[in-house]
Every structure is written in C-alpha cells, then in structure tokens.
gemmi code that builds the backbone of each chain (N, CA, C; Angstrom):
import gemmi

chains = {
    "A": [
        ("UNK", (112.393, 65.835, 123.833), (112.510, 67.184, 124.179), (113.542, 67.684, 124.674)),
        ("UNK", (114.533, 68.781, 124.087), (115.472, 69.224, 124.493), (115.346, 69.950, 125.998)),
        ("UNK", (116.271, 70.049, 126.578), (116.147, 70.801, 128.091), (116.992, 70.127, 128.949)),
        ("UNK", (116.537, 70.591, 130.217), (117.498, 70.427, 131.372), (116.551, 69.546, 132.352)),
        ("UNK", (117.422, 68.487, 132.641), (116.542, 67.325, 133.607), (117.331, 67.529, 134.835)),
        ("UNK", (116.616, 67.667, 136.164), (117.108, 67.408, 137.502), (116.621, 66.254, 138.226)),
        ("UNK", (117.451, 65.746, 139.036), (117.002, 64.420, 140.016), (117.692, 64.830, 141.250)),
        ("UNK", (116.985, 64.490, 142.422), (115.443, 64.040, 142.227), (114.589, 65.178, 142.340)),
        ("UNK", (113.568, 65.094, 142.206), (112.552, 66.011, 142.107), (112.304, 66.461, 143.473)),
        ("UNK", (112.195, 65.757, 144.744), (112.096, 66.031, 145.919), (113.112, 65.182, 146.958)),
        ("UNK", (113.580, 65.610, 147.885), (114.306, 64.534, 148.635), (113.970, 65.067, 150.131)),
        ("UNK", (113.971, 64.234, 151.080), (114.109, 64.576, 152.596), (115.217, 63.714, 153.116)),
        ("UNK", (116.219, 64.562, 153.730), (117.472, 64.214, 154.081), (117.799, 64.249, 155.536)),
        ("UNK", (118.309, 63.566, 156.069), (118.931, 63.775, 157.605), (120.051, 64.912, 157.659)),
        ("UNK", (120.147, 65.582, 158.582), (121.300, 66.440, 158.738), (122.501, 65.507, 158.908)),
        ("UNK", (123.590, 65.980, 158.197), (124.925, 65.484, 158.345), (125.213, 64.472, 157.165)),
        ("UNK", (124.214, 64.078, 156.373), (124.281, 63.188, 155.274), (124.777, 63.996, 154.138)),
        ("UNK", (125.213, 63.029, 153.165), (125.844, 63.620, 151.898), (124.802, 63.363, 150.958)),
        ("UNK", (124.902, 64.528, 149.769), (123.680, 64.235, 148.863), (124.316, 65.064, 147.731)),
        ("UNK", (123.937, 64.236, 146.449), (124.213, 64.731, 145.216), (123.055, 65.023, 144.347)),
        ("UNK", (122.874, 66.461, 143.954), (121.764, 66.581, 143.125), (122.467, 66.659, 141.852)),
        ("UNK", (121.528, 66.077, 140.687), (122.047, 65.760, 139.585), (121.186, 66.617, 138.376)),
        ("UNK", (122.034, 67.001, 137.427), (121.886, 68.183, 136.351), (122.251, 67.737, 135.164)),
        ("UNK", (121.608, 67.319, 134.277), (121.896, 67.313, 132.883), (121.195, 68.036, 131.755)),
        ("UNK", (121.996, 68.473, 130.832), (121.171, 69.189, 129.660), (121.707, 68.589, 128.386)),
        ("UNK", (120.750, 68.813, 127.492), (121.275, 68.290, 126.081), (120.848, 69.160, 124.863)),
        ("UNK", (121.132, 70.524, 125.425), (121.169, 71.580, 124.330), (122.625, 71.934, 124.029)),
        ("UNK", (123.629, 71.406, 124.591), (124.935, 71.615, 124.367), (125.403, 72.975, 124.773)),
        ("UNK", (124.804, 73.356, 125.690), (125.084, 74.962, 126.143), (126.515, 74.809, 126.934)),
        ("UNK", (127.061, 75.984, 126.765), (128.723, 76.005, 127.373), (128.492, 76.270, 128.907)),
        ("UNK", (127.577, 77.192, 129.045), (127.554, 77.459, 130.536), (126.396, 76.932, 131.357)),
        ("UNK", (126.754, 76.579, 132.820), (125.524, 75.863, 133.673), (125.622, 76.562, 134.947)),
        ("UNK", (124.641, 76.539, 135.772), (124.447, 76.982, 137.071), (123.968, 76.382, 138.101)),
        ("UNK", (123.958, 76.614, 139.160), (123.050, 76.036, 140.364), (122.771, 77.295, 141.441)),
        ("UNK", (121.561, 77.555, 141.408), (120.939, 78.564, 142.213), (119.883, 77.786, 143.306)),
        ("UNK", (119.711, 78.677, 144.366), (118.828, 78.035, 145.415), (117.626, 79.059, 145.460)),
        ("UNK", (116.516, 78.681, 145.816), (115.415, 79.803, 145.790), (114.696, 79.548, 147.135)),
        ("UNK", (114.715, 80.765, 147.993), (114.100, 80.596, 149.208), (113.050, 81.749, 149.410)),
        ("UNK", (112.099, 81.621, 150.032), (110.701, 82.265, 150.299), (111.290, 83.713, 150.487)),
        ("UNK", (110.938, 84.732, 149.681), (111.158, 86.171, 150.243), (112.439, 86.678, 149.655)),
        ("UNK", (113.216, 85.569, 148.897), (114.661, 86.159, 148.510), (114.565, 85.980, 146.940)),
        ("UNK", (115.684, 86.764, 146.303), (115.772, 86.068, 144.836), (116.624, 84.804, 144.649)),
        ("UNK", (116.630, 84.545, 143.577), (117.609, 83.487, 143.196), (118.969, 83.711, 143.587)),
        ("UNK", (119.554, 82.936, 144.270), (120.854, 83.157, 144.665), (121.836, 81.916, 144.011)),
        ("UNK", (122.845, 82.466, 143.277), (123.746, 81.854, 142.629), (124.762, 80.966, 143.623)),
        ("UNK", (124.996, 79.739, 143.292), (125.751, 78.969, 144.255), (127.134, 78.506, 143.674)),
        ("UNK", (126.975, 77.859, 142.352), (128.132, 77.711, 141.662), (127.655, 77.864, 140.061)),
        ("UNK", (129.011, 78.100, 139.316), (128.426, 78.154, 137.949), (129.842, 77.484, 137.194)),
        ("UNK", (129.698, 77.228, 135.991), (130.721, 76.848, 135.095), (130.412, 77.367, 133.656)),
        ("UNK", (131.580, 77.966, 133.127), (131.352, 78.611, 131.923), (131.666, 77.632, 131.114)),
        ("UNK", (132.468, 76.609, 131.162), (132.589, 75.488, 129.933), (133.119, 74.385, 130.807)),
        ("UNK", (132.987, 73.335, 129.880), (133.567, 71.840, 130.888), (134.995, 71.948, 131.120)),
        ("UNK", (134.939, 71.592, 132.399), (136.395, 71.569, 133.170), (136.599, 72.648, 134.047)),
        ("UNK", (135.692, 73.643, 133.701), (135.881, 74.780, 134.610), (134.711, 75.290, 135.583)),
        ("UNK", (134.871, 75.473, 136.855), (133.787, 75.880, 137.630), (134.243, 77.377, 138.526)),
        ("UNK", (133.207, 78.015, 138.954), (133.573, 79.024, 139.689), (132.502, 79.325, 140.898)),
        ("UNK", (132.917, 80.122, 141.952), (131.971, 80.237, 143.060), (130.892, 81.404, 142.816)),
        ("UNK", (129.819, 81.152, 143.241), (128.652, 82.305, 143.105), (128.326, 83.008, 144.487)),
        ("UNK", (127.442, 83.498, 144.729), (127.160, 84.325, 145.879), (127.030, 83.208, 147.444)),
        ("UNK", (126.711, 82.239, 147.254), (126.522, 81.256, 148.552), (127.306, 80.149, 148.157)),
        ("UNK", (128.520, 79.655, 148.028), (128.822, 78.761, 147.795), (129.419, 77.592, 148.834)),
        ("UNK", (129.261, 78.254, 150.132), (129.857, 77.389, 151.279), (128.836, 76.065, 151.586)),
        ("UNK", (129.524, 74.957, 151.596), (128.653, 73.878, 151.925), (128.372, 72.931, 150.740)),
        ("UNK", (128.829, 73.643, 149.494), (128.288, 72.894, 148.346), (129.579, 72.770, 147.465)),
        ("UNK", (129.459, 72.054, 146.390), (130.866, 71.635, 145.741), (130.114, 71.161, 144.175)),
        ("UNK", (130.952, 71.301, 143.314), (130.378, 71.147, 141.939), (131.520, 70.588, 140.967)),
        ("UNK", (131.216, 69.900, 139.931), (132.240, 69.414, 139.077), (131.633, 69.560, 137.616)),
        ("UNK", (132.381, 69.480, 136.534), (131.740, 69.763, 135.195), (132.750, 68.700, 134.441)),
        ("UNK", (132.733, 67.540, 134.416), (133.607, 66.848, 133.697), (133.395, 66.751, 132.123)),
        ("UNK", (132.055, 67.015, 131.858), (131.793, 67.026, 130.447), (130.558, 68.090, 130.237)),
        ("UNK", (130.269, 68.571, 129.207), (129.379, 69.671, 128.551), (127.794, 69.350, 129.220)),
        ("UNK", (127.396, 68.203, 129.264), (126.112, 67.866, 129.668), (125.867, 67.969, 131.335)),
        ("UNK", (126.711, 67.439, 131.980), (126.305, 67.345, 133.511), (126.991, 68.001, 134.131)),
        ("UNK", (126.208, 68.498, 135.331), (126.726, 69.569, 136.480), (126.255, 69.115, 137.658)),
        ("UNK", (126.640, 68.075, 138.378), (126.139, 67.880, 139.666), (126.613, 68.685, 140.764)),
        ("UNK", (125.660, 68.749, 141.895), (125.897, 69.661, 142.743), (125.942, 68.680, 144.000)),
        ("UNK", (126.961, 68.812, 144.827), (127.003, 67.848, 146.212), (127.073, 68.856, 147.361)),
        ("UNK", (126.221, 68.236, 148.501), (126.184, 68.691, 149.860), (127.013, 67.666, 150.570)),
        ("UNK", (128.131, 68.146, 151.133), (129.104, 67.258, 151.715), (128.528, 66.510, 152.919)),
        ("UNK", (127.691, 67.527, 153.745), (127.267, 67.138, 154.881), (126.277, 68.100, 155.422)),
        ("UNK", (124.979, 67.772, 154.899), (123.790, 68.886, 154.790), (123.207, 69.131, 156.279)),
        ("UNK", (123.077, 70.587, 156.112), (122.555, 71.419, 157.349), (121.182, 71.793, 157.000)),
        ("UNK", (120.108, 71.788, 158.077), (118.985, 72.580, 158.083), (118.957, 73.819, 157.191)),
        ("UNK", (120.025, 74.601, 157.108), (119.930, 75.871, 156.573), (120.000, 75.615, 154.946)),
        ("UNK", (120.259, 74.436, 154.716), (120.129, 73.997, 153.260), (118.949, 73.717, 152.806)),
        ("UNK", (117.867, 73.756, 153.543), (116.568, 73.408, 152.951), (116.010, 74.442, 152.025)),
        ("UNK", (115.830, 74.164, 150.831), (115.652, 75.037, 149.863), (114.995, 74.380, 148.431)),
        ("UNK", (114.733, 75.253, 147.508), (114.535, 74.565, 146.141), (115.499, 74.939, 145.252)),
        ("UNK", (116.181, 73.847, 144.630), (117.433, 74.099, 144.092), (117.112, 74.049, 142.611)),
        ("UNK", (117.518, 74.840, 141.687), (117.424, 74.884, 140.293), (118.825, 74.912, 139.668)),
        ("UNK", (118.851, 74.273, 138.740), (119.768, 74.003, 137.906), (119.535, 74.931, 136.439)),
        ("UNK", (120.541, 75.632, 135.746), (120.290, 76.345, 134.482), (121.305, 76.234, 133.527)),
        ("UNK", (121.127, 76.618, 132.385), (122.206, 76.579, 131.615), (122.037, 77.519, 130.682)),
        ("UNK", (122.852, 77.903, 129.873), (122.758, 79.116, 128.660), (124.081, 79.082, 127.641)),
        ("UNK", (123.894, 79.492, 126.626), (124.974, 79.302, 125.559), (126.177, 79.926, 125.898)),
        ("UNK", (126.208, 80.799, 126.574), (127.338, 81.609, 127.331), (126.874, 82.348, 128.246)),
        ("UNK", (127.926, 82.720, 129.279), (127.442, 83.510, 130.246), (127.347, 84.988, 130.181)),
        ("UNK", (126.439, 85.667, 131.014), (125.983, 87.288, 130.652), (124.835, 87.230, 129.848)),
        ("UNK", (125.066, 87.467, 128.686), (123.838, 88.022, 127.784), (122.883, 87.193, 127.204)),
        ("UNK", (123.114, 85.990, 127.352), (122.157, 84.760, 126.852), (121.136, 84.396, 128.053)),
        ("UNK", (120.073, 84.134, 127.600), (119.054, 83.866, 128.419), (119.414, 82.225, 129.029)),
        ("UNK", (119.086, 82.109, 130.477), (119.464, 81.028, 130.911), (117.654, 80.188, 130.808)),
        ("UNK", (118.208, 78.830, 130.637), (116.923, 78.035, 130.814), (117.318, 77.235, 131.938)),
        ("UNK", (115.971, 76.769, 132.852), (116.060, 76.242, 133.862), (115.436, 74.936, 133.941)),
        ("UNK", (116.033, 73.826, 134.804), (115.314, 72.517, 135.233), (114.125, 72.932, 135.961)),
        ("UNK", (113.357, 71.738, 136.347), (112.202, 71.903, 137.187), (112.403, 72.007, 138.418)),
        ("UNK", (113.605, 71.901, 138.866), (114.032, 72.062, 140.247), (114.109, 70.897, 141.185)),
        ("UNK", (114.756, 70.892, 142.362), (114.584, 69.781, 143.399), (114.396, 70.559, 144.686)),
        ("UNK", (113.334, 69.794, 145.491), (112.703, 70.176, 146.469), (113.659, 69.652, 147.639)),
        ("UNK", (114.223, 70.273, 148.554), (115.275, 69.357, 149.133), (114.800, 70.189, 150.940)),
        ("UNK", (114.551, 69.089, 151.626), (114.491, 69.368, 153.127), (115.414, 68.673, 154.056)),
        ("UNK", (115.947, 69.406, 154.710), (117.197, 68.746, 155.560), (116.481, 69.025, 157.168)),
        ("UNK", (116.440, 67.561, 157.741), (115.962, 67.416, 159.162), (116.693, 67.239, 160.107)),
    ],
    "B": [
        ("UNK", (126.665, 97.630, 147.847), (126.454, 96.063, 147.618), (125.413, 95.986, 146.357)),
        ("UNK", (124.939, 95.176, 146.132), (124.154, 94.932, 144.773), (122.837, 94.918, 145.238)),
        ("UNK", (121.697, 95.334, 144.476), (120.365, 95.325, 145.097), (119.651, 95.288, 143.808)),
        ("UNK", (118.407, 94.722, 143.810), (117.294, 94.489, 142.961), (116.069, 94.696, 143.658)),
        ("UNK", (115.275, 95.750, 143.425), (113.905, 95.885, 144.133), (112.859, 95.823, 143.120)),
        ("UNK", (111.927, 95.321, 143.514), (110.469, 95.162, 142.849), (109.448, 94.860, 144.053)),
        ("UNK", (108.413, 95.373, 143.666), (107.309, 95.129, 144.547), (107.185, 93.714, 144.724)),
        ("UNK", (106.516, 93.269, 146.044), (106.300, 91.962, 146.449), (105.139, 91.406, 145.905)),
        ("UNK", (104.066, 92.300, 145.526), (102.734, 91.625, 145.095), (102.164, 92.798, 144.493)),
        ("UNK", (101.082, 92.388, 143.380), (100.352, 93.285, 142.646), (99.139, 92.581, 142.285)),
        ("UNK", (98.098, 93.431, 142.374), (96.744, 92.686, 141.732), (96.353, 93.300, 140.598)),
        ("UNK", (95.703, 92.724, 139.738), (95.118, 93.545, 138.370), (93.776, 92.805, 137.960)),
        ("UNK", (92.979, 93.223, 137.025), (91.940, 92.568, 136.707), (92.189, 91.950, 135.286)),
        ("UNK", (91.407, 90.967, 134.830), (91.539, 90.242, 133.621), (91.285, 91.381, 132.647)),
        ("UNK", (91.872, 91.307, 131.544), (91.860, 92.451, 130.408), (92.568, 93.565, 130.711)),
        ("UNK", (92.999, 93.894, 131.727), (93.487, 95.308, 131.793), (95.213, 95.208, 131.579)),
        ("UNK", (95.716, 96.285, 132.092), (97.015, 96.385, 131.668), (97.706, 96.630, 133.023)),
        ("UNK", (99.054, 95.998, 133.337), (99.806, 96.229, 134.694), (101.433, 96.481, 134.107)),
        ("UNK", (101.948, 97.258, 135.105), (103.330, 97.514, 134.901), (103.986, 97.087, 136.084)),
        ("UNK", (105.051, 96.514, 135.959), (105.714, 96.061, 137.242), (107.214, 96.514, 137.032)),
        ("UNK", (107.490, 97.416, 138.177), (108.865, 98.063, 138.086), (109.933, 97.343, 138.744)),
        ("UNK", (111.270, 97.772, 138.325), (112.116, 97.133, 138.800), (113.383, 98.280, 138.766)),
        ("UNK", (114.011, 98.305, 140.247), (115.162, 99.455, 140.256), (116.248, 98.374, 140.656)),
        ("UNK", (117.582, 99.071, 140.177), (118.584, 98.080, 140.440), (120.131, 99.036, 140.779)),
        ("UNK", (120.847, 98.300, 141.526), (122.126, 98.848, 141.803), (123.175, 97.899, 141.814)),
        ("UNK", (124.038, 98.008, 141.017), (124.739, 96.725, 140.647), (126.277, 97.255, 140.335)),
        ("UNK", (127.109, 96.277, 140.471), (128.673, 96.550, 140.193), (128.812, 96.275, 138.886)),
        ("UNK", (128.493, 97.404, 137.735), (128.315, 96.797, 136.448), (127.067, 96.449, 135.805)),
        ("UNK", (126.997, 96.641, 134.591), (125.718, 96.347, 133.942), (125.906, 95.787, 132.489)),
        ("UNK", (125.311, 94.686, 132.240), (125.619, 93.930, 131.221), (124.178, 93.424, 130.443)),
        ("UNK", (123.129, 94.177, 130.945), (121.731, 93.554, 130.403), (120.691, 93.230, 131.678)),
        ("UNK", (119.499, 93.470, 131.467), (118.505, 93.075, 132.426), (117.465, 92.106, 131.831)),
        ("UNK", (116.959, 91.221, 132.550), (116.247, 90.216, 132.144), (115.097, 90.244, 132.774)),
        ("UNK", (113.909, 89.802, 132.204), (112.563, 89.513, 132.992), (112.392, 88.121, 132.716)),
        ("UNK", (111.745, 87.464, 133.846), (111.369, 86.023, 133.703), (110.003, 85.852, 134.583)),
        ("UNK", (109.407, 84.699, 133.994), (108.168, 84.420, 134.551), (108.291, 83.074, 135.376)),
        ("UNK", (107.771, 83.193, 136.180), (107.734, 81.457, 137.183), (106.315, 81.626, 137.623)),
        ("UNK", (105.701, 80.478, 137.347), (104.475, 80.078, 137.996), (104.648, 79.313, 139.036)),
        ("UNK", (103.840, 79.206, 140.107), (103.990, 78.680, 141.314), (104.334, 77.284, 141.231)),
        ("UNK", (105.430, 76.660, 141.897), (105.876, 75.536, 141.901), (106.573, 75.054, 140.640)),
        ("UNK", (106.943, 75.973, 139.816), (107.388, 75.652, 138.577), (108.745, 76.439, 138.255)),
        ("UNK", (109.609, 76.253, 137.359), (110.671, 76.735, 137.031), (110.560, 77.981, 136.371)),
        ("UNK", (111.734, 79.220, 136.614), (111.547, 80.499, 135.657), (111.675, 80.166, 134.317)),
        ("UNK", (110.778, 81.030, 133.603), (110.833, 81.007, 132.003), (111.336, 82.351, 131.451)),
        ("UNK", (112.280, 82.402, 130.728), (112.762, 83.842, 129.842), (111.781, 84.468, 129.103)),
        ("UNK", (111.361, 85.810, 129.444), (110.543, 86.564, 128.889), (111.185, 87.579, 127.867)),
        ("UNK", (112.051, 88.451, 128.517), (112.704, 89.231, 127.747), (114.085, 89.805, 128.360)),
        ("UNK", (114.881, 90.645, 127.462), (116.016, 90.980, 127.624), (116.250, 92.334, 126.956)),
        ("UNK", (116.743, 93.195, 127.923), (117.219, 94.695, 127.489), (118.682, 94.940, 127.773)),
        ("UNK", (119.310, 95.612, 126.807), (120.932, 96.014, 127.083), (120.820, 97.541, 126.871)),
        ("UNK", (120.042, 98.092, 125.968), (119.928, 99.475, 125.555), (118.581, 100.024, 126.019)),
        ("UNK", (118.664, 101.502, 126.079), (117.591, 102.002, 126.671), (116.485, 101.906, 125.611)),
        ("UNK", (115.254, 101.866, 126.183), (114.199, 102.024, 125.481), (113.062, 100.873, 125.684)),
        ("UNK", (112.327, 100.705, 124.745), (110.954, 99.864, 124.781), (111.387, 98.647, 123.697)),
        ("UNK", (111.159, 97.277, 124.561), (111.105, 96.026, 123.611), (109.886, 95.523, 123.728)),
        ("UNK", (109.177, 95.283, 122.678), (107.888, 94.816, 122.539), (107.891, 93.294, 122.023)),
        ("UNK", (106.972, 92.476, 122.601), (106.993, 91.116, 122.344), (105.646, 90.864, 122.620)),
        ("UNK", (104.724, 90.801, 121.604), (103.340, 90.306, 121.575), (102.553, 91.170, 123.051)),
        ("UNK", (102.168, 90.513, 124.032), (101.521, 91.202, 124.750), (102.357, 91.740, 125.887)),
        ("UNK", (103.308, 91.592, 125.850), (104.543, 91.675, 127.087), (105.625, 92.813, 126.485)),
        ("UNK", (106.049, 94.126, 127.223), (106.905, 94.727, 126.756), (107.900, 94.957, 127.778)),
        ("UNK", (108.989, 95.156, 127.764), (109.972, 95.596, 128.745), (110.603, 97.097, 128.331)),
        ("UNK", (110.789, 97.926, 129.340), (111.547, 98.882, 129.162), (112.707, 99.135, 130.092)),
        ("UNK", (113.532, 99.814, 129.598), (115.077, 100.062, 130.522), (115.549, 101.444, 130.349)),
        ("UNK", (115.943, 102.214, 131.219), (116.417, 103.141, 131.327), (117.909, 102.938, 132.125)),
        ("UNK", (119.045, 102.894, 131.820), (120.193, 102.883, 132.180), (120.816, 103.808, 133.223)),
        ("UNK", (120.424, 105.025, 132.938), (120.740, 106.047, 133.752), (120.001, 106.198, 134.984)),
        ("UNK", (118.669, 105.630, 135.121), (118.025, 105.738, 136.133), (118.184, 104.484, 136.974)),
        ("UNK", (118.829, 103.511, 136.408), (118.814, 102.028, 137.063), (117.353, 101.564, 137.182)),
        ("UNK", (116.710, 101.495, 136.062), (115.212, 101.223, 136.160), (114.504, 100.550, 134.983)),
        ("UNK", (113.756, 99.783, 135.098), (113.060, 98.858, 134.132), (111.715, 98.691, 134.695)),
        ("UNK", (110.836, 98.345, 133.775), (109.486, 97.782, 133.797), (109.213, 97.040, 132.737)),
        ("UNK", (108.051, 95.948, 133.300), (107.509, 94.952, 132.164), (106.210, 95.513, 132.401)),
        ("UNK", (105.610, 95.576, 130.923), (104.052, 95.753, 131.010), (103.429, 94.740, 130.146)),
        ("UNK", (102.422, 94.321, 130.964), (101.689, 93.345, 130.719), (100.388, 93.787, 130.110)),
        ("UNK", (99.848, 93.581, 128.766), (98.874, 93.918, 128.211), (97.609, 92.798, 128.195)),
        ("UNK", (96.352, 93.381, 128.019), (95.268, 92.366, 127.928), (95.488, 90.948, 128.657)),
        ("UNK", (95.496, 91.382, 130.114), (95.778, 90.308, 130.818), (94.870, 89.082, 130.823)),
        ("UNK", (95.491, 87.808, 130.962), (94.682, 86.730, 131.167), (94.893, 86.006, 132.400)),
        ("UNK", (94.264, 85.323, 132.894), (94.125, 84.434, 133.958), (95.624, 83.553, 134.270)),
        ("UNK", (95.905, 83.045, 133.104), (97.297, 82.372, 132.930), (98.396, 83.184, 133.260)),
        ("UNK", (98.451, 84.436, 133.389), (99.402, 85.460, 133.664), (99.691, 85.619, 135.141)),
        ("UNK", (98.882, 85.265, 135.873), (98.954, 85.027, 137.365), (100.285, 84.234, 137.724)),
        ("UNK", (101.320, 84.879, 138.322), (102.632, 84.415, 138.434), (103.622, 85.254, 139.074)),
        ("UNK", (104.854, 84.893, 139.257), (105.475, 85.708, 139.907), (106.757, 86.059, 138.547)),
        ("UNK", (106.941, 87.491, 138.648), (107.635, 87.953, 137.753), (109.083, 88.471, 138.132)),
        ("UNK", (110.363, 88.016, 137.684), (111.578, 88.100, 138.529), (112.541, 89.019, 137.382)),
        ("UNK", (113.063, 89.929, 138.067), (113.842, 91.117, 137.395), (115.266, 90.313, 137.540)),
        ("UNK", (116.157, 90.124, 136.757), (117.676, 90.103, 136.854), (118.428, 90.711, 136.259)),
        ("UNK", (119.716, 91.378, 136.629), (120.651, 92.200, 136.000), (121.690, 91.294, 136.110)),
        ("UNK", (122.471, 91.365, 134.776), (123.884, 90.800, 134.686), (124.991, 91.870, 134.979)),
        ("UNK", (125.685, 91.544, 136.115), (126.636, 92.244, 136.539), (127.959, 92.456, 135.932)),
        ("UNK", (128.813, 93.109, 136.359), (130.356, 93.361, 135.741), (131.059, 91.811, 135.475)),
        ("UNK", (130.475, 90.840, 136.212), (131.117, 89.479, 136.175), (130.346, 88.569, 135.355)),
        ("UNK", (129.350, 89.239, 134.648), (128.311, 88.443, 133.881), (127.531, 87.524, 134.584)),
        ("UNK", (127.355, 87.772, 135.819), (126.655, 86.842, 136.809), (125.217, 87.537, 136.878)),
        ("UNK", (124.200, 86.815, 137.067), (122.755, 87.339, 137.249), (122.582, 87.731, 138.774)),
        ("UNK", (122.063, 88.974, 139.120), (121.570, 89.258, 140.327), (120.156, 89.395, 140.241)),
        ("UNK", (119.318, 88.667, 141.012), (118.072, 88.456, 141.131), (117.411, 89.252, 142.084)),
        ("UNK", (116.165, 89.712, 141.702), (115.187, 90.457, 142.679), (114.467, 89.133, 143.209)),
        ("UNK", (113.861, 89.705, 144.293), (112.974, 88.450, 144.737), (111.412, 88.023, 144.159)),
        ("UNK", (111.259, 88.932, 143.174), (110.239, 88.670, 142.085), (108.701, 89.386, 142.747)),
        ("UNK", (108.119, 89.969, 141.874), (106.728, 90.313, 141.919), (105.559, 89.127, 141.674)),
        ("UNK", (104.954, 88.963, 142.771), (103.623, 88.016, 142.772), (102.535, 88.717, 142.090)),
        ("UNK", (102.050, 88.432, 140.825), (100.826, 88.981, 140.018), (99.716, 88.133, 140.438)),
        ("UNK", (98.714, 88.881, 140.877), (97.464, 88.006, 141.111), (96.492, 88.899, 139.996)),
        ("UNK", (95.893, 88.056, 139.204), (95.039, 88.323, 138.192), (93.345, 88.023, 138.908)),
        ("UNK", (92.645, 89.103, 138.763), (91.298, 88.521, 139.292), (90.121, 89.105, 138.069)),
        ("UNK", (89.052, 88.134, 138.032), (88.037, 87.994, 136.886), (87.551, 89.357, 136.813)),
    ],
}
model = gemmi.Model(1)
for chain_id, residues in chains.items():
    chain = gemmi.Chain(chain_id)
    for i, (resn, *xyz) in enumerate(residues, 1):
        res = gemmi.Residue()
        res.name, res.seqid = resn, gemmi.SeqId(i, " ")
        for name, pos in zip(("N", "CA", "C"), xyz):
            atom = gemmi.Atom()
            atom.name, atom.element = name, gemmi.Element(name[0])
            atom.pos, atom.b_iso = gemmi.Position(*pos), 0.0
            res.add_atom(atom)
        chain.add_residue(res)
    model.add_chain(chain)
structure = gemmi.Structure()
structure.add_model(model)
structure.setup_entities()
C-alpha cells in the first residue's frame, strides 16, 4: 500500500543523546515535511523540502536537522536531545508545496528524559 | 503574527448536524485545508478551499469567506466514527501550512 512510513513508532531517549527519526514515502512526492504536535498547540513545521536536494527551515527548526538525498527519504535528526523536544513527530509529503493535500505518516512518539 | 482560531471542543448528537468554525489571520493566503485526526492517529485530508463559497463532499461540506478570514466545516448525519479532532490549516504566502490547534468533536448517542 502506497504511503509514508515512519520509524520508530515510539522511543524513550536520554537527554543529550543523538536520535534520527526515519521517514520514507513511495508516492514519488516532491515535497516532504516534518512537524511536531504538542497538546493544545497546532502542528508546527520543523523543516521542509520542496524537492530532492533542497531543504528549508520551518517555524521551529532549532535543535533539528534534515537531509533530502533522494525523493523517497527525509530523515530528521536531533543532535543532542533535550526534554522540550518530547513530542509526537509527523512526517508528511505532497506532490508540491502549498495547494496540494499533505499525506501523513503514523507519527513517532518521542520522550526525552 | 499568524493566527488560526477554532473552538477547543464541541459536543453533538449522533444523526445531527454540527458546524466547526475557523478564523484566520495570516501573511498571505493560498488556500485553506480541513483535516480529520482520530486520537492517536495521523491527520487525514478532508477538504480544500481557495475560492469563496461552499464545497460539498458527501456528508462533509466546507465554506470559505476570504474577506472575513473565516471558514467552517459542516458535518451532517453525524456518526459515532466522526468523533475526532478537526484541524484547520491555511497555506500562507510562502506556501507553508499554518495550523490551528484543532477542535475535538465528541459525538453522543
């Protein structure tokens, strides 16, 4: 079934550790996104990529980095995790940015202790 | 700043109609989206409006007034499975989505 796969599903991590959240899509979408979702807040964009080889910063990029080496993969890295990064992380993709519906992965629930 | 406002929670009865409102103030406007999100799951796309007026899709309809910075999602013939959060999102001048915090809809039998 075509879609977006995120891994891991959930993770508990010690503060200060490095962590990479994986995201793979098989829809050949050009645009990909990483969001975090916290209780009482809307989804907040961390980083995005318009197409393979390009990335951009969203609303809350500090402490996170991304890469887009190919169309399918868009990993998100926390270089040194802090407790405020405890959240649910969603990866999404769309054919293009702006007017195209975004399709979401099932999310990664990350707890930083 | 950019802002999307929607009610935090609403309650409705199975079989009834409910309207979920969304008001927005954004830097630019390139369309408004509605998504449904069941608890513990990913958001799924419901509708997209870029021109004023009503878009109907089965039991769900979405309305947009750009001059008023206002949209609503109308759900008819409510079913228990419609219990979920409904997220309003606006595509801004940079084609990035600005999201509301979501409206939790509780359906009672």
